[in-house]
Biotite code that builds the C-alpha atoms (Angstrom):
import biotite.structure as struc

atoms = struc.array([
    struc.Atom([105.901, 101.270, 114.282], chain_id="A", res_id=1, res_name="MET", atom_name="CA", element="C"),
    struc.Atom([107.744, 101.085, 117.479], chain_id="A", res_id=2, res_name="PRO", atom_name="CA", element="C"),
    struc.Atom([107.421, 97.315, 119.173], chain_id="A", res_id=3, res_name="SER", atom_name="CA", element="C"),
    struc.Atom([106.621, 97.126, 123.500], chain_id="A", res_id=4, res_name="ASP", atom_name="CA", element="C"),
    struc.Atom([109.854, 94.714, 124.256], chain_id="A", res_id=5, res_name="LEU", atom_name="CA", element="C"),
    struc.Atom([112.187, 95.310, 126.155], chain_id="A", res_id=6, res_name="ARG", atom_name="CA", element="C"),
    struc.Atom([115.822, 93.998, 127.124], chain_id="A", res_id=7, res_name="ASP", atom_name="CA", element="C"),
    struc.Atom([115.881, 90.743, 127.787], chain_id="A", res_id=8, res_name="LEU", atom_name="CA", element="C"),
    struc.Atom([112.741, 89.697, 126.166], chain_id="A", res_id=9, res_name="ASP", atom_name="CA", element="C"),
    struc.Atom([112.326, 86.164, 125.456], chain_id="A", res_id=10, res_name="ARG", atom_name="CA", element="C"),
    struc.Atom([111.160, 85.705, 122.032], chain_id="A", res_id=11, res_name="VAL", atom_name="CA", element="C"),
    struc.Atom([111.115, 83.430, 118.943], chain_id="A", res_id=12, res_name="THR", atom_name="CA", element="C"),
    struc.Atom([111.101, 83.914, 115.298], chain_id="A", res_id=13, res_name="LEU", atom_name="CA", element="C"),
    struc.Atom([108.555, 84.493, 112.891], chain_id="A", res_id=14, res_name="THR", atom_name="CA", element="C"),
    struc.Atom([111.152, 84.470, 110.021], chain_id="A", res_id=15, res_name="ALA", atom_name="CA", element="C"),
    struc.Atom([113.863, 82.849, 109.482], chain_id="A", res_id=16, res_name="ALA", atom_name="CA", element="C"),
    struc.Atom([116.800, 85.328, 110.241], chain_id="A", res_id=17, res_name="GLU", atom_name="CA", element="C"),
    struc.Atom([120.625, 85.093, 109.894], chain_id="A", res_id=18, res_name="VAL", atom_name="CA", element="C"),
    struc.Atom([123.096, 85.442, 112.572], chain_id="A", res_id=19, res_name="THR", atom_name="CA", element="C"),
    struc.Atom([126.406, 87.577, 112.027], chain_id="A", res_id=20, res_name="ASP", atom_name="CA", element="C"),
    struc.Atom([128.018, 84.558, 111.222], chain_id="A", res_id=21, res_name="ASP", atom_name="CA", element="C"),
    struc.Atom([125.795, 84.123, 108.206], chain_id="A", res_id=22, res_name="GLY", atom_name="CA", element="C"),
    struc.Atom([123.732, 80.965, 110.086], chain_id="A", res_id=23, res_name="PHE", atom_name="CA", element="C"),
    struc.Atom([120.343, 81.026, 109.280], chain_id="A", res_id=24, res_name="THR", atom_name="CA", element="C"),
    struc.Atom([118.252, 80.758, 112.180], chain_id="A", res_id=25, res_name="MET", atom_name="CA", element="C"),
    struc.Atom([115.100, 78.982, 111.413], chain_id="A", res_id=26, res_name="VAL", atom_name="CA", element="C"),
    struc.Atom([111.624, 80.327, 112.250], chain_id="A", res_id=27, res_name="VAL", atom_name="CA", element="C"),
    struc.Atom([110.732, 79.160, 116.384], chain_id="A", res_id=28, res_name="GLY", atom_name="CA", element="C"),
    struc.Atom([114.073, 79.921, 116.925], chain_id="A", res_id=29, res_name="THR", atom_name="CA", element="C"),
    struc.Atom([114.197, 81.243, 120.237], chain_id="A", res_id=30, res_name="GLU", atom_name="CA", element="C"),
    struc.Atom([116.429, 83.541, 121.492], chain_id="A", res_id=31, res_name="GLY", atom_name="CA", element="C"),
    struc.Atom([117.145, 86.968, 123.995], chain_id="A", res_id=32, res_name="THR", atom_name="CA", element="C"),
    struc.Atom([116.796, 90.570, 123.388], chain_id="A", res_id=33, res_name="ILE", atom_name="CA", element="C"),
    struc.Atom([120.266, 92.180, 124.313], chain_id="A", res_id=34, res_name="VAL", atom_name="CA", element="C"),
    struc.Atom([120.125, 95.247, 122.334], chain_id="A", res_id=35, res_name="ASP", atom_name="CA", element="C"),
    struc.Atom([117.372, 97.684, 120.929], chain_id="A", res_id=36, res_name="ILE", atom_name="CA", element="C"),
    struc.Atom([117.434, 99.955, 117.763], chain_id="A", res_id=37, res_name="ARG", atom_name="CA", element="C"),
    struc.Atom([115.632, 102.683, 116.563], chain_id="A", res_id=38, res_name="ARG", atom_name="CA", element="C"),
    struc.Atom([113.296, 103.157, 119.302], chain_id="A", res_id=39, res_name="ASP", atom_name="CA", element="C"),
    struc.Atom([112.070, 99.603, 119.075], chain_id="A", res_id=40, res_name="GLY", atom_name="CA", element="C"),
    struc.Atom([111.855, 99.107, 115.587], chain_id="A", res_id=41, res_name="VAL", atom_name="CA", element="C"),
    struc.Atom([115.184, 96.623, 115.339], chain_id="A", res_id=42, res_name="ASP", atom_name="CA", element="C"),
    struc.Atom([116.577, 94.477, 117.671], chain_id="A", res_id=43, res_name="PHE", atom_name="CA", element="C"),
    struc.Atom([119.722, 92.445, 118.072], chain_id="A", res_id=44, res_name="GLU", atom_name="CA", element="C"),
    struc.Atom([118.934, 88.778, 119.523], chain_id="A", res_id=45, res_name="VAL", atom_name="CA", element="C"),
    struc.Atom([121.131, 86.164, 120.675], chain_id="A", res_id=46, res_name="GLU", atom_name="CA", element="C"),
    struc.Atom([120.594, 82.780, 119.993], chain_id="A", res_id=47, res_name="PHE", atom_name="CA", element="C"),
    struc.Atom([122.421, 79.810, 122.654], chain_id="A", res_id=48, res_name="ALA", atom_name="CA", element="C"),
    struc.Atom([123.153, 77.428, 119.491], chain_id="A", res_id=49, res_name="GLU", atom_name="CA", element="C"),
    struc.Atom([125.212, 78.032, 118.235], chain_id="A", res_id=50, res_name="PRO", atom_name="CA", element="C"),
    struc.Atom([126.638, 79.565, 120.998], chain_id="A", res_id=51, res_name="VAL", atom_name="CA", element="C"),
    struc.Atom([126.472, 83.597, 121.310], chain_id="A", res_id=52, res_name="SER", atom_name="CA", element="C"),
    struc.Atom([125.100, 84.094, 117.835], chain_id="A", res_id=53, res_name="ALA", atom_name="CA", element="C"),
    struc.Atom([123.787, 87.616, 116.934], chain_id="A", res_id=54, res_name="LEU", atom_name="CA", element="C"),
    struc.Atom([121.494, 88.575, 114.670], chain_id="A", res_id=55, res_name="ALA", atom_name="CA", element="C"),
    struc.Atom([119.403, 91.569, 113.870], chain_id="A", res_id=56, res_name="PRO", atom_name="CA", element="C"),
    struc.Atom([116.120, 91.134, 114.129], chain_id="A", res_id=57, res_name="VAL", atom_name="CA", element="C"),
    struc.Atom([112.630, 93.552, 112.634], chain_id="A", res_id=58, res_name="ALA", atom_name="CA", element="C"),
    struc.Atom([109.969, 93.591, 115.469], chain_id="A", res_id=59, res_name="ALA", atom_name="CA", element="C"),
    struc.Atom([107.281, 91.868, 113.284], chain_id="A", res_id=60, res_name="ALA", atom_name="CA", element="C"),
    struc.Atom([109.827, 89.291, 113.159], chain_id="A", res_id=61, res_name="ASP", atom_name="CA", element="C"),
    struc.Atom([109.845, 88.883, 117.085], chain_id="A", res_id=62, res_name="LEU", atom_name="CA", element="C"),
    struc.Atom([106.906, 87.125, 119.060], chain_id="A", res_id=63, res_name="ARG", atom_name="CA", element="C"),
    struc.Atom([107.235, 87.636, 122.592], chain_id="A", res_id=64, res_name="PRO", atom_name="CA", element="C"),
    struc.Atom([107.546, 84.355, 124.548], chain_id="A", res_id=65, res_name="VAL", atom_name="CA", element="C"),
    struc.Atom([108.568, 86.153, 128.419], chain_id="A", res_id=66, res_name="LYS", atom_name="CA", element="C"),
    struc.Atom([108.939, 88.977, 129.561], chain_id="A", res_id=67, res_name="ARG", atom_name="CA", element="C"),
    struc.Atom([112.111, 89.873, 131.178], chain_id="A", res_id=68, res_name="ALA", atom_name="CA", element="C"),
    struc.Atom([111.660, 90.432, 135.302], chain_id="A", res_id=69, res_name="VAL", atom_name="CA", element="C"),
    struc.Atom([112.075, 94.281, 135.680], chain_id="A", res_id=70, res_name="ALA", atom_name="CA", element="C"),
])
């Protein structure tokens, strides 16, 4: 089911995820949505540490923290 999350929303992980570079991001790590995939079923999330780490994350594994300003 598609999520109502959108680009540049701040989110936190509810499950551990592995970045494109192989780093494990633990539950509770905050990041920013930088791409929406499959009409809101999956997202590309950027994390501050390690620098500019990216990970594909399912909507079910994200919790909103702060809505991006429209």
